[in-house]
N, C-alpha and C positions, 0 to 999 in steps of 0.2 A: 532328140533332138539334135542337132550338131554339136558344137566342142565340148559346151559345159555337159551335156550330159553322158558324152563318151569317156570326160573326165568320171565323173562321178560313178557309171559303172565298175570304173576299176576300184572304185571306193565302196560302193555297198551296191545292191540289186533292186532297193525300193524307194519310191517315194508313192507308188503308186497306192438334203443333209444337214445334218446340224453336227457339231463339235461334241460328242458322247462319252460323258464322262463318267457317268455312273453305271454298274453294273445292272443286263437287264433278267428278268424271264428267259431263258435262254435253252430249253429242254422242252422234248414235246411231252415227255413224262417224267421230268423232276425239274426242279428251278433254282437258277442260281440264288443262295442265300447271303447276306451280307449286302444289301442293296445301295446302302449308303458306303461304295467302294471306289476309287477312281485309279487308274495306272499314273504312275509317278515313275516310272524307269521302265526303258526298252533297251536290252543290253544284248548287241549281237557277239558278246562276248571278246573284246576288243578294248571299247570304252562305251560306259553308257549314255544313253541320253536322256536327260531330265526334265522330264515336262511337270512346269509350275503351270499355277491354276490363280485366276483372279476372283475378285469378290462374285461374281456374278457364275463359280463354278467353270468358265471357259479355261483352255488352254492359253494362256500369256505369253509366254517363252518355252524355247526347248534350248538347253546349253548342252554340249558336247566337246570333246577334245580331239583334233587332229592334226596330225604331225606334231603333237607337243603344245598345238595351240590353242588357246579358248575359242570357240565358237557358238553364235547363238544365233537361234530364230527369233524373231519378234513377231507377235500375232497383234494386227490392230483391228479392231471392229466400230466400223461406223456406224451401225444400226443395231442399238441395244434389242430391237427385235428378234433379231435373228441370233442365232449362237454360231453360225459358222463364220470365217474368218473373212472379210470383205477385201483387206490387203495385207501381204504379208511380205516381209521387208528381212530381207537375209544378207547376213554378212558371208559372203563367199568364198570357199577355200583360197588359201595364200594365192594360188595363180594369178587371182584377180585383186586382192588387196590392192586399195582398200575400196575399192568399187563395191558398190551395194546393190543386190539385184533385187528387182521389184516382181512381184507376183500378183496383182490386180485381180482378186475375184469379185464375180457381182452375184446374186441370188435372186432365184424368183419367188414366187407371194408364198412357194408352199416350202421355202427353205433350201431349194436344189440350186445346184451348180448352175446358172445360167451362159456364165461367160469365164473365161481365163485368158488374161493378158500375161505374157511372161516376156520383159523387158531383154534382152542380153547385154553383157558390161558394156561392150563394143557397139551400141546401138547403131550406128551409121553403118554399120560394116557386116554386122549380123542383123539388126534388125528387131523384130517382133514375132512371137508366135502367139496367135491367136486363135482361140477354138470357142465356138459357140454350142452349146447343147440342149437339147430338143427332147420334150416329154409329151407322154400322154399320161394323164394324172402324176404318177410319181414315178414310173418308169422311164429311164432311159432310153428313147427310140434311134437317134441318130447324134451326129458330132461332126461338125464341120472343120476343118484347120488351115490355117492360110498363114503364111508368113510374110510380114511386110516388106521385108529387102527380096526375097528371090521371088515373090508371088507363087511359090509352092501350095497348091491346094490339095486337099484329101477331104474325102466323106467315109464316115464308120457308119454302120448301121448293126444296133443290136437289136437281139432277138431274147424273150424272155420265156420261160414256163415254170408255173407252179410257184410265184412271187421270186425265182431266182433268175439272175441273167444266164443265160446258156452260151450264147455265141456270140462276137463280136468282128465283122468284116470290115476289112478297107481292101477295095478293090478284089484283087485275087487271093488274098490273105486271109482266113479266116482263123481266131482263137475262140477254142470251144470252153467250157466251166462245168465242175460238176459238185456237189454239195453233200455234205452229211445231213440227210432229210430227218433226221431222227434229231437233230442240234440245232435249235434257232440261231441266230445271230446272237454275238456277245463281244463285249471290247476286247481285243487280242486275236480276232477275224485278221486274217490277210490285209481286206481292204481298211480295216484300221491301222494296221501297223503303215501300210501303205499311204497313207493320209499324213505322217506324220515323219515318217523317215526319206532327209532330203537325197537328191533333190531331181526328180525328173519327171514326172506327169501327176496329174490331177486327176485323169481319165477314168480308171480304174480303181477309185476309193468311194470311204463312206460317203462322200461329198456328191457323187453321181449315182453313184451304185446301191439300192437300197436294198439287199437281198435279204428273204426271209431266214435262211440257212449259211451254217460255217462252210464257207469255201473246202474244197477236198480236192481238186487237180483243176491244172489249167494245162491246156494241150494246144501245138501249134506243131503244122507239118509231122515229120517222125518225133518232136519232143513230147514228153509229158512230164508234167511233175507233179507231184501230191505231194497233197499237204497235209501234217500231222501234228495235233494239237496235244498238250499234258493239261490235267485238270488239277487243281488242290480239292479240299474235302469240300468244297462250298461251291464246287462246278463253275469256278473261274478259271478263263484261262492262263495260265503260268509259263507256256512255250508254246513256242511256233518251229516246226523245221521239215527240212524237205529232204531226201537221201539222194535225190539227183542234183540237188543244189547245195552246196554247203553253206553259201551265202546266205541262202533263207533259215535262218538260226538266231533267234530271239528270245530272250527271255522277260519274264514282266514281275515288277514288285508293283503292289496296291498298298494306297492309302486310305483305309476305312475308319468312317467316323459317326 
């Protein structure tokens, strides 16, 4: 997505349901111990992203530093029945200060992301990006993109196999995904990191894609990125990295209680 995402791609790779804060049972042959744990730090190696939670155990804010300045993402919840965020207000990097970016997220009756609206800082010039998401049960089957200024439209079609998203096709371009079929999803998976690392899109995150297993690879054209995880003695993910893309390199710390 245009200028803001171009700027952010130079800073990070990601932002790519409900806000899942507790460690789950996550292996077909073993299970994660320490069920009352949640990720409190996502560290890309230069400056950590610190997650804070509210009294309902939902992410309340993410604080980090950029160019020596403190930044904050605030999560505002309008409906207590749902854990996902209904609106996210972002204090964007210094190029757009002091303007605030709005990400308005709406959810369906099973907690999946139904639509997202991203308002650019210069709304009159750049408009808003609107995406509507369509599901069969809890599986995302298509999404429709529209920009209110340019009238650009596109549709992405998704296919699934054995509980995992395997392809996402927009026009003539297809992205393919593979999984560690012996490892069930858990916090620290690529889709978890993408949900919280600013600021690209919500299309491939736990808010829309509820995979059964941990993501193993992403392929598009001649490019393939293999995702590797490191686990602690309790089977929690403590790091994620990709040899083909050094920007995919995150370490996690947990709070257990």
